[in-house]
C-alpha positions as CSV (number, residue, x, y, z in Angstrom):
1,M,103.1,-43.6,98.7
2,W,105.2,-44.0,102.2
3,R,108.1,-41.7,101.9
4,A,111.4,-41.8,103.8
5,T,113.8,-38.6,104.0
6,V,117.1,-39.5,105.6
7,F,119.3,-36.7,106.7
8,T,123.2,-37.7,106.9
9,L,126.9,-36.8,106.6
10,F,127.7,-39.7,104.4
11,P,124.6,-39.7,101.4
12,E,126.8,-42.0,99.4
13,M,125.8,-44.8,101.8
14,F,122.5,-45.0,100.4
15,P,120.2,-46.7,99.5
16,G,122.8,-49.3,100.5
17,P,120.9,-52.5,101.1
18,L,117.4,-50.8,100.7
19,G,118.5,-51.1,97.0
20,V,118.0,-55.2,96.9
21,S,115.5,-57.4,97.5
22,L,112.0,-56.7,98.8
23,A,112.7,-53.3,99.7
24,N,114.3,-52.6,96.0
25,E,111.2,-54.2,94.4
26,A,108.8,-52.0,96.5
27,L,110.7,-49.0,95.6
28,A,110.8,-49.8,92.0
29,R,106.9,-50.4,92.4
30,E,106.6,-46.9,94.2
31,V,105.4,-48.5,97.0
32,W,107.9,-46.3,99.1
33,S,110.3,-43.7,98.4
34,I,113.3,-42.6,99.6
35,E,115.1,-39.2,99.9
36,I,118.6,-38.6,101.0
37,R,119.4,-35.0,102.4
38,D,123.4,-34.1,102.6
39,I,123.5,-32.2,106.2
40,R,127.2,-31.1,105.0
41,A,125.4,-28.9,102.2
42,H,124.7,-26.6,105.2
43,G,128.2,-26.7,106.9
44,L,130.0,-23.7,107.7
45,G,132.9,-22.1,106.0
46,R,135.1,-23.0,103.2
47,H,135.6,-26.4,104.7
48,R,131.7,-26.9,105.3
49,A,132.4,-27.7,109.2
50,V,129.2,-29.5,110.9
51,D,130.8,-30.0,114.4
52,D,132.4,-28.4,117.4
53,T,134.1,-29.1,120.6
54,P,131.4,-30.0,123.6
55,A,130.6,-27.2,125.6
56,G,132.2,-27.9,129.3
57,G,134.8,-30.1,127.8
58,G,135.3,-33.8,127.3
59,P,136.2,-36.1,124.1
60,G,135.1,-35.8,120.5
61,M,132.8,-33.5,118.5
62,V,129.2,-32.7,118.7
63,I,127.0,-31.8,115.7
64,R,125.9,-27.9,115.6
65,A,122.6,-27.1,116.5
66,D,122.6,-24.3,113.6
67,V,123.9,-26.4,110.9
68,L,121.6,-29.6,111.6
69,A,118.6,-27.3,112.1
70,A,119.4,-25.5,108.5
71,S,119.2,-28.9,107.0
72,L,116.1,-30.1,108.2
73,D,114.4,-26.6,107.7
74,A,115.7,-26.7,104.1
75,G,114.8,-30.0,103.3
76,L,111.3,-30.4,105.0
77,D,108.1,-28.4,104.5
78,E,106.7,-26.5,107.1
79,G,103.7,-28.7,107.7
80,E,105.6,-31.7,107.9
81,R,103.8,-34.3,109.6
82,R,105.9,-37.3,109.6
83,P,107.9,-38.2,113.0
84,R,111.5,-37.0,112.9
85,L,113.5,-39.8,114.3
86,L,117.1,-39.3,115.7
87,L,118.8,-42.7,115.4
88,S,121.0,-42.5,118.9
89,P,121.9,-44.7,121.6
90,R,120.4,-43.1,124.2
91,G,117.0,-43.4,122.4
92,A,114.1,-45.6,123.4
93,P,114.3,-48.8,121.8
94,F,112.9,-49.3,118.6
95,T,110.4,-52.2,118.6
96,Q,108.2,-54.4,116.0
97,A,105.3,-52.3,117.3
98,H,106.9,-49.1,116.5
99,A,107.7,-50.3,113.0
100,H,103.9,-51.0,112.7
101,T,103.0,-47.7,113.9
102,L,105.3,-46.3,111.6
103,A,104.5,-48.1,108.6
104,A,100.7,-47.5,109.0
105,G,101.5,-43.6,108.8
106,E,102.8,-41.3,105.8
107,G,106.5,-42.2,106.3
108,A,109.3,-41.1,108.7
109,V,112.1,-38.5,108.5
110,L,115.4,-40.2,110.0
111,I,118.3,-38.1,110.9
112,C,121.7,-39.8,111.3
113,G,123.6,-38.6,114.3
114,R,127.6,-38.9,114.3
115,F,130.4,-38.2,116.7
116,E,129.4,-37.6,120.1
117,G,125.8,-36.4,119.3
118,V,123.6,-33.7,118.7
119,D,123.4,-30.4,120.0
120,E,120.5,-31.0,122.7
121,R,118.7,-27.8,121.7
122,A,118.4,-28.9,118.0
123,I,116.7,-31.9,119.2
124,A,114.3,-29.8,121.4
125,A,113.7,-27.2,118.9
126,R,112.8,-29.2,115.8
127,G,110.8,-32.0,117.8
128,L,113.4,-34.9,117.4
129,E,112.4,-38.4,118.9
130,E,115.3,-40.0,119.7
131,I,115.2,-44.0,118.9
132,S,117.9,-46.8,119.3
133,I,118.0,-50.3,117.8
134,G,120.1,-51.6,120.5
135,D,122.2,-51.2,123.6
136,Y,125.6,-50.8,121.8
137,V,127.2,-47.9,120.1
138,L,127.7,-47.7,116.0
139,S,130.1,-45.2,114.3
140,G,126.9,-43.5,113.1
141,G,123.0,-43.7,112.6
142,E,122.9,-45.0,109.2
143,I,123.0,-48.5,109.9
144,A,120.4,-47.7,112.3
145,A,118.5,-46.0,109.8
146,F,118.4,-49.0,107.1
147,A,117.6,-51.1,110.1
148,V,114.4,-49.2,110.5
149,L,113.8,-48.5,107.1
150,D,114.0,-52.2,106.3
151,A,111.3,-53.0,109.5
152,C,108.9,-50.5,108.1
153,V,109.3,-51.1,104.5
154,R,108.5,-54.7,104.7
155,L,105.3,-54.5,106.5
156,L,103.7,-51.9,103.6
157,P,100.6,-53.6,101.9
158,G,102.1,-55.5,98.8
159,V,105.6,-55.9,100.0
160,M,105.8,-59.1,101.7
161,G,104.5,-62.1,99.5
162,A,102.2,-63.8,102.1
163,Q,100.7,-61.9,104.9
164,A,100.5,-64.6,107.4
165,S,104.3,-65.1,107.1
166,G,104.4,-61.6,109.0
167,A,102.0,-62.5,111.5
168,E,103.9,-65.4,112.7
169,E,107.0,-63.7,112.9
170,S,109.4,-63.1,116.3
171,F,107.6,-60.0,118.3
172,E,104.5,-60.0,116.5
173,A,102.8,-62.1,119.4
174,G,105.1,-61.1,122.1
175,L,107.1,-64.2,121.7
176,L,110.0,-65.3,119.3
177,E,109.1,-67.5,116.4
178,Y,109.1,-71.0,116.8
179,P,111.9,-73.7,114.6
180,H,111.7,-74.1,111.2
181,Y,112.1,-77.0,109.0
182,T,112.1,-78.2,105.2
183,R,113.5,-81.0,103.1
184,P,115.1,-83.0,103.1
185,R,113.1,-85.0,105.8
186,E,116.5,-86.6,107.6
187,W,119.9,-84.6,107.6
188,E,123.2,-85.7,109.3
189,G,121.2,-87.8,111.6
190,R,118.8,-85.2,112.4
191,A,114.9,-85.7,111.2
192,I,112.1,-83.2,111.1
193,P,110.0,-83.3,114.2
194,E,107.1,-86.0,113.4
195,M,104.6,-83.6,114.6
196,L,105.1,-81.4,111.6
197,L,104.6,-84.3,109.3
198,S,101.4,-85.6,111.0
199,G,98.8,-83.4,108.7
200,D,97.0,-82.7,112.1
201,H,97.0,-78.7,112.0
202,A,95.9,-78.0,115.3
203,K,98.7,-80.4,116.8
204,I,101.2,-78.6,114.9
205,K,99.7,-74.9,115.8
206,A,100.0,-76.3,119.6
207,W,103.3,-77.4,119.0
208,R,104.5,-74.3,117.4
209,E,103.2,-72.2,120.3
210,A,104.6,-74.4,122.7
211,E,108.2,-74.1,121.0
212,A,107.7,-70.3,120.6
213,L,107.2,-69.8,124.4
214,K,110.0,-72.3,125.1
215,L,112.5,-70.4,123.1
216,T,111.0,-67.2,124.3
217,R,111.6,-68.3,128.2
218,E,115.2,-69.4,127.5
219,R,116.4,-66.5,125.1
220,R,114.4,-63.4,126.2
221,P,112.5,-63.8,129.1
222,D,112.1,-59.8,129.2
223,L,109.5,-60.8,126.5
224,L,107.0,-62.6,128.8
225,G,107.2,-59.8,131.3
226,R,106.1,-57.3,128.8
227,R,102.9,-59.8,127.5
């Protein structure tokens, strides 16, 4: 079973969108599991404080190293081998290739940041790997954790109905996915491209590859450079 453990200040947010559709079906079939750990359970004092003002001054608050480390130490076994991922806007970009690597392993530990961030000492001392789902800032790492988990779970064996549907998706071949069409044959004066109705599978494949390349060149030329 592929195991996910999520550390968060808002455990009530989970399983959230992971509790519906394919992810939930796979959860019910025990293809994967999710455990939620409340960081605030290790907060300090009567109010379970988890943060403090940043050293050197500045706005906002920072999650304390001692609080986060105590939560991680209590929630993970000493020999834990799963990657420890801190969802952070300054992290390395999370990619489809990364999702494949994680899905092929035992699971993942996800730490949801909040406020201005996490005390750097906790990141170093507990071997956290910072990852980001995009060049923007969210209120916390929970939404990013949903995205990472969904990207991984759908790749687990038996989750998607047809494995070919995953092989031809955006980013799998370093390109964006080609356009899709279905019935009716004509809609509001727009027809399905005749090539897709030809029955010539070789030509259809070539058309799709050309369209994928065209879309990628128009919308994500950076992907072509990576190829």
